[in-house]
C-alpha positions in Angstrom: 6.7 -37.0 -0.2 7.0 -34.2 -2.7 5.6 -31.7 -0.2 8.2 -32.8 2.3 11.1 -32.3 -0.2 9.8 -28.9 -1.2 9.5 -27.9 2.5 13.0 -29.1 3.3 14.5 -27.3 0.3 12.7 -24.1 1.2 14.0 -24.4 4.7 17.6 -25.1 3.5 17.4 -22.0 1.2 16.1 -19.8 4.0 18.9 -21.0 6.3 21.5 -20.4 3.6 20.2 -16.8 3.1 20.4 -16.2 6.8 24.0 -17.5 7.0 25.3 -15.6 4.0 25.8 -12.2 5.8 27.7 -14.0 8.6 30.0 -15.5 6.0 30.5 -12.2 4.4 31.5 -10.6 7.7 34.1 -13.3 8.3 36.5 -11.2 6.2 36.1 -8.2 8.4 39.7 -8.1 9.6 41.1 -8.2 6.1 42.3 -5.1 4.2 39.7 -3.7 1.8 41.0 -2.7 -1.7 40.9 1.0 -2.5 38.4 0.5 -5.3 35.8 -1.0 -2.9 36.3 1.6 -0.1 34.8 4.6 -1.9 33.6 7.6 0.1 31.6 10.6 -1.2 33.3 14.0 -0.9 31.3 16.3 1.5 33.1 19.5 0.6 30.8 22.1 -1.0 27.6 20.1 -0.3 24.6 21.4 1.6 21.0 20.5 2.3 19.6 17.2 0.9 22.8 16.5 -1.0 24.8 16.6 2.2 22.3 14.4 4.0 22.5 11.7 1.2 26.3 11.9 1.0 26.7 11.4 4.7 24.2 8.5 4.6 26.2 7.0 1.8 29.5 7.3 3.7 28.2 6.1 7.1 25.6 3.5 6.4 25.4 2.1 2.8 22.6 -0.3 3.6 20.3 2.5 4.9 21.3 4.6 1.8 20.2 1.7 -0.5 16.9 1.2 1.3 16.1 5.0 1.3 17.0 5.3 -2.4 14.8 2.3 -3.3 11.8 3.6 -1.3 12.3 7.1 -2.7 12.3 5.8 -6.3 9.1 3.8 -5.7 7.4 6.9 -4.2 8.5 9.1 -7.1 7.3 6.4 -9.6 3.9 6.3 -7.9 3.6 10.1 -7.9 4.5 10.2 -11.6 1.8 7.6 -12.4 -0.8 9.5 -10.5 0.1 12.8 -12.2 0.0 11.1 -15.6 -3.4 9.6 -14.7 -4.8 13.1 -13.8 -3.5 14.6 -17.1 -5.0 11.8 -19.2 -8.3 12.1 -17.4 -8.3 15.9 -18.1 -7.7 15.1 -21.8 -10.7 12.8 -21.8 -8.9 9.5 -21.8 -10.2 7.0 -19.3 -7.3 5.0 -17.8 -8.4 1.7 -16.1 -6.9 -1.7 -15.5 -7.0 -3.9 -18.5 -9.2 -7.0 -18.1 -7.6 -10.0 -19.7 -10.1 -12.5 -21.3 -8.9 -15.9 -22.3 
C-alpha cells in the first residue's frame, strides 16, 4: 500500500512539474513590467561578449543552460589543473575512503 501511495505521489509531482510551464505561459498576453523586461545593450560589444549578450536578449533559457554548463566545465578544468600542481609538489590527491 505504501509503495502505491509513493508511486501516485511521484506521478502527481511529475504531472505538476509538467503543467507549471503551461500555467506560466497563460499570462503571455499581459503587459510585462519594465523591471522584468531587461535587455542587455549590444553597443560597443564584440566577440564572445556580443555572442553572450545576443543570447541573453533572444533566448534566456539557452543562455542559462550555456552558462551552467560553462561553469561546470571551468570548475572541472580548475580541479584538474590543481590536481596536476599538487602532484608536482609531491602531494598525492586521492578520494577519501570513509570507514565507519
